[in-house]
Each structure stands twice: as C-alpha cells, then as structure tokens.
KOLMI-859867 format. One record per atom (N, C-alpha, C): residue in three letters; x, y, z. Coordinates in steps of 0.001 Angstrom, whole numbers, padded with zeros to 6 digits, always signed. Example, Ala and Ser with C-alpha at 12.3 -4.5 7.8 and 13.67 -1.06 7.14 Angstrom:
BEGIN
ala+013190-005690+007800;ala+012300-004500+007800;ala+013200-003300+007800;ser+012850-002250+007080;ser+013670-001060+007140;ser+012900+000030+007870;
END
This chain:
BEGIN
met+104670+175374+224458;met+105509+174007+224603;met+104450+172690+224598;asn+104236+171739+223649;asn+103114+170901+224340;asn+103673+169888+225120;asn+103395+168815+225626;asn+103908+168416+226966;asn+104776+167141+226408;glu+104745+166819+225607;glu+105293+165719+224250;glu+106468+166238+224148;leu+106834+167366+223950;leu+108091+168063+223314;leu+108843+168313+224454;gln+108270+168840+225682;gln+108775+169165+227066;gln+109574+168018+227410;gln+108647+166847+227458;gln+108967+165807+228292;gln+110196+164868+227085;ala+110117+165353+226053;ala+111315+164824+225032;ala+112735+165768+225372;tyr+112765+167165+226127;tyr+113766+167876+226021;tyr+114056+167567+227650;gln+113396+166995+228493;gln+113349+166470+229862;gln+114491+165407+229565;asn+114099+164441+228797;asn+115088+163501+228263;asn+116418+163327+227825;leu+116718+164480+227553;leu+118141+164955+226651;leu+118895+165004+227862;ser+120008+164698+227519;ser+121742+165030+228510;ser+121411+166176+228701;leu+122339+166634+229697;leu+122522+168326+229760;leu+123407+168622+228416;asn+124111+168022+228186;asn+124970+168678+226786;asn+124128+168666+225456;asp+123257+167603+225492;asp+122135+167709+224407;asp+121258+168809+224494;lys+120941+169030+225877;lys+119873+170154+226468;lys+120922+171922+225870;arg+121750+171801+226242;arg+122711+172930+226278;arg+122955+173010+224670;asn+123057+172009+223714;asn+122937+172466+222145;asn+121928+172607+221870;ala+120545+171807+221859;ala+119254+172166+221673;ala+118776+173941+221919;leu+118987+174255+223183;leu+119108+175730+223771;leu+119853+176671+222658;ser+121229+176202+222443;ser+121918+176953+221848;ser+121232+177213+219959;asn+120517+175780+219513;asn+119975+175605+218214;asn+118860+176725+218316;glu+118008+176557+219300;glu+117236+177321+219362;glu+116946+179074+218877;ile+118303+179407+219815;ile+118629+180924+219753;ile+119369+181063+218641;ile+120148+180290+217652;ile+120481+180375+216303;ile+119541+180847+215789;ile+118282+179671+215527;ile+117167+180266+214784;ile+116274+181209+214773;ile+116458+182211+216081;ile+115808+183219+216390;ile+116482+183896+215597;ser+118038+184173+215797;ser+118734+185131+215359;ser+118660+185088+213701;glu+118827+183914+212787;glu+118340+183955+211645;glu+116955+184873+211197;leu+115981+184220+211889;leu+115070+184972+211689;leu+115216+186826+211800;ile+115457+187062+212995;ile+115685+188336+212956;ile+116784+188974+211400;asn+117665+188109+211428;asn+118814+188496+210148;asn+117715+188580+209082;asn+116782+188004+208737;asn+116481+187866+207609;asn+115157+188989+207425;ile+114458+189351+208780;ile+113669+190813+208665;ile+114465+191662+208555;asn+115544+191737+208735;asn+117002+192902+208703;asn+116734+192856+206996;gln+117354+191501+206738;gln+117725+191992+205115;gln+116322+191997+204643;lys+115397+192033+204653;lys+113595+192390+204150;lys+113750+193855+204154;leu+114101+194846+205278;leu+114061+195528+206037;leu+114716+196763+205099;asn+116372+196060+204616;asn+117223+196604+204343;asn+117522+197441+205554;ile+117919+196761+206703;ile+118864+197181+207893;ile+120101+196395+207782;pro+121100+197395+207905;pro+122250+196533+207832;pro+122884+195945+209182;his+122283+195727+210145;his+122480+195336+211355;his+122514+193899+211240;gln+123168+193115+211598;gln+123027+191610+211650;gln+123450+191027+213270;val+122141+190028+213901;val+122727+189979+215231;val+123360+188889+215126;gln+124642+188191+215901;gln+125424+187268+215992;gln+125517+186570+217448;val+125426+185260+216993;val+125249+184036+218284;val+126317+183310+218549;arg+126690+182566+219497;arg+127053+181700+219297;arg+126693+180568+219123;asn+127529+179528+218808;asn+126802+178288+218332;asn+127568+177262+219299;tyr+126689+176616+220012;tyr+127213+175800+221294;tyr+127619+174496+220282;asp+129146+174239+220755;asp+129519+172914+219965;asp+129667+171774+221034;val+129068+170880+220917;val+129194+169578+221949;val+129798+169252+222125;asn+130724+168998+221420;asn+132225+168175+221486;asn+133185+169279+222591;gln+133091+170667+221758;gln+134531+171551+222442;gln+133825+172050+223702;asp+132523+172184+224277;asp+131867+173192+224811;asp+131340+172303+226192;ile+131257+171297+226205;ile+131227+169970+227194;ile+131176+170823+228610;asn+132658+170970+228300;asn+133409+171381+229680;asn+132779+172775+230544;leu+132212+173551+229555;leu+131634+174564+229911;leu+130867+174906+231400;ser+131337+175627+232274;ser+130664+176003+232990;ser+129441+176296+233386;glu+128327+176075+234311;glu+126993+176617+233875;glu+127292+177861+234309;asn+128221+178531+235007;asn+127919+180415+234841;asn+128687+180519+233491;asp+129756+180101+233078;asp+129563+180527+231384;asp+128808+180154+230296;leu+128427+179470+230654;leu+127367+178997+229811;leu+125809+180113+229844;leu+125590+180243+231243;leu+124568+181306+231322;leu+125104+182619+230746;thr+126247+182991+231086;thr+126745+184431+230345;thr+126979+184593+228978;tyr+127277+183581+228355;tyr+127194+182994+226960;tyr+125529+183671+226741;thr+124665+182867+226765;thr+123492+182757+226876;thr+122913+184280+226774;tyr+123115+184899+228216;tyr+122498+186244+228362;tyr+123436+186928+227254;glu+124257+186756+227228;glu+125047+187940+226112;glu+124349+187721+224765;asp+124151+186245+224617;asp+123196+186196+222961;asp+121695+187146+223330;ile+121455+186434+224068;ile+119267+187277+224770;ile+119732+188840+224619;tyr+120491+189285+225174;tyr+120836+190811+225132;tyr+121370+191327+223506;asn+121612+190513+223017;asn+122017+191126+221395;asn+120906+190641+220547;ile+120174+190045+220836;ile+118981+189644+220170;ile+117933+190513+220512;lys+117484+191331+221716;lys+116371+192000+222561;lys+117198+193277+221662;arg+118826+193840+221674;arg+118941+194934+220980;arg+118575+195265+219632;glu+118653+193706+219161;glu+118703+194197+217701;glu+116986+193963+217291;leu+116438+193414+218291;leu+114916+193510+218046;leu+114338+195128+218360;leu+114713+195751+219261;leu+114818+197105+219425;leu+115013+197623+218492;ser+116380+197562+217447;ser+116665+198343+216205;ser+115521+198149+215015;ile+114987+197123+215214;ile+114071+196291+213991;ile+112629+197320+214563;phe+112279+197375+215471;phe+111158+197988+215899;phe+111118+199818+215868;asn+112527+200493+216034;asn+112873+201603+215597;asn+112671+202026+213990;asn+113316+201436+213085;asn+113235+201001+212126;asn+112033+201141+211200;leu+110894+200903+212222;leu+109356+200205+211435;leu+109026+201474+211749;asp+109516+203005+212672;asp+108557+203703+212836;asp+108817+204648+212240;
END
C-alpha cells in the first residue's frame, strides 16, 4: 500500500474505514468465488457486507468478531482450493 492510499484511509471517518475494510473483504471473497467457479468447485465463500447506515452503532467487539469470521471463512475456502489443486 502506498503512502498516499494509506493517508487517504487514515483521513476517513471510523464508519467509512469500517466500510472500506468490508469492501476489501467482499472483493477478496468474489475473487475466491470466481476461482471456485473456474475450477468447478461448488463452494462459495460468504462474507458480511457492512452497511454504513445500519451498522454504524456496532461495537468494536462485534465488528471484530464479524471480521474474524469473514477472514476465517476466506482462509477455509483458500485451503479448500489448494486441496482441490493437488
């Protein structure tokens, strides 16, 4: 990540930072799902979509729990892909 992008992220509000993180996780999950589709693997990783209007009052604990679950699911799906490649 270059300094300019990092500074732009730092300048976001907390709610917008949460949303940006959620968007990155969603993009990663879509990439994994595209790989699964190309490899004919029936799994699909599903992650939460942070809603800037509805989720603004989520506690940091809840947000971290949801993010951890999403990352765990992504890791599990990547392991599945690697197992199918062997």
